[in-house]
LUMFIFI-778245 format. One record per residue (C-alpha): residue in one letter; x, y, z. Coordinates in steps of 0.05 Angstrom, whole numbers, plus 5000, padded with zeros to 4 digits. Example, Ala and Ser with C-alpha at 12.3 -4.5 7.8 and 13.67 -1.06 7.14 Angstrom:
residues 2
a524649105156 s527349795143 
END
This chain:
residues 210
m500050005000 l502450704984 n503851255034 n504651924999 k498452284973 k502352834937 a506752344899 f500551924883 a497052534855 r502952634808 l502451914785 m494951974772 a495952624734 l501252274692 l496551694676 k490852164658 s495352554611 i496851934569 d490251974532 p486252564558 d480252374515 v479551704550 p477551754623 l480751264671 p476250744705 a473250994770 d476150414810 l483350484784 e485551014834 d483450614895 y486349974867 l493150284853 w493450614922 k492149944955 e496149474911 m502349864890 i508449754934 v513350254961 e520049944945 e525950004992 f529550674986 c536050574948 t541950744993 k546250474937 a544850264865 r540149664862 v538149204805 l530649194795 e530048734735 t535248304700 e536748154627 g534647454608 k528747414656 v521447604650 p520448274686 a516248184749 k514248904760 a513149594728 y515750204766 y513950924779 v519951364795 v518051784856 r524952094862 g531851974834 f533851614770 v533050934739 m537750664686 v536350164631 y542349784605 g542649394540 f548048944511 d551149024442 k553348464395 n559948414433 l556048344498 d558649014522 r553749394566 y551150064543 v546150564571 m539750524533 r535250984574 i535151424635 y528651524672 r527852124719 e522752314772 n515352254753 t516351744698 i513951034689 v518750464674 a514549924640 l518249644581 n514749244526 c517648604553 f513948724618 m507348854583 k507948224540 q511547814594 k517347624550 l524647524568 s527948204577 e533848424535 y535348954587 t537549044659 i534049584699 v537849924756 a535550434807 c541050934824 k543251114894 g538151594926 t532351324884 l525351154908 v520650754864 w513650474872 s512049824837 i506249414813 s506648674796 h504348374731 n499147964769 h495948604794 m496248894724 k492548274699 q487148404751 i486449114725 y485848854654 t480548354674 n476248814717 m477049494684 q474749564612 g479749864564 m485649854611 e489649314575 e489249704510 l491150344546 a496950014581 l499749724517 k498850384481 t502450734538 a508350264536 l509150304461 e508251054455 y512551204516 s518050764488 a517651104420 a517751794453 k523951614494 e527551364431 a525551984392 a527952444448 r534652104451 a535452114375 k534052864376 l539252954431 l544552554393 a543352974330 m545953594366 d553253794368 i557153544428 e556854164472 e549454274459 r548153534473 i551453604541 l547754244557 q540953964539 f542353324578 y543653694643 k537754134630 k533153534623 y536253114678 a536853624734 g540253394798 l546453074765 l551053664780 p556053734810 p559153104781 k562252884847 t555452794879 s551852524817 p548551844826 i550151694753 r557451594734 d560752014680 a562151384639 c554651224638 i552651924618 a557951934563 c555451264537 f548251524536 l550652134497 n554651704449 m561551974464 g567851774501 v568351954575 d574752364566 l571552794511 f565252854554 r569153114614 k573253584571 k567153894538 r563353944604 r569254304636 k569354774577 l561954924586 k563155064659 n568855544644 k564255904595 g559055974650 l553955554612 l554055004664 k554155204737 y556354744793 
END
């Protein structure tokens, strides 16, 4: 059962914004309040779901950051996505209950709420239209995340770094960031040394302040 009405209100507002023309079922709010779980606060990075297994839960990021790691053809790990506060982590493999190609990690200082797939099945069974809405949400949200990253990577390097820190507030100064420089550089598709050099240049110009 949940324990924070303000955070829950943000979650419900987020769900309602997915398709404003389709009202949510009247029973959904009470069901989520009772059946979602407050996960343990992350005093250090914690794996939520593992590559090669069927994801057990979907997550709402109350505070902090959640990373999604993929693996390339050489089995090297890369950063696929970064989820910030007030976002939902429900990859397509969770929705379809297939083996995940990704590992999901909550960063230090992160708090997430979760809901199991069994509870999602209850929602689908008892609340008309929710399965279609959930699948639509997962697909469109995934597409939006991919498009946003593609747009970011199309920028020149300095603008890429500026826009990253604008979008993901709370990651400066670097020494206190819960996300390592190497992970950010990977997400931005550049080497860590170049990333640090350009970030330092932006700080010296007064464009990044920390």
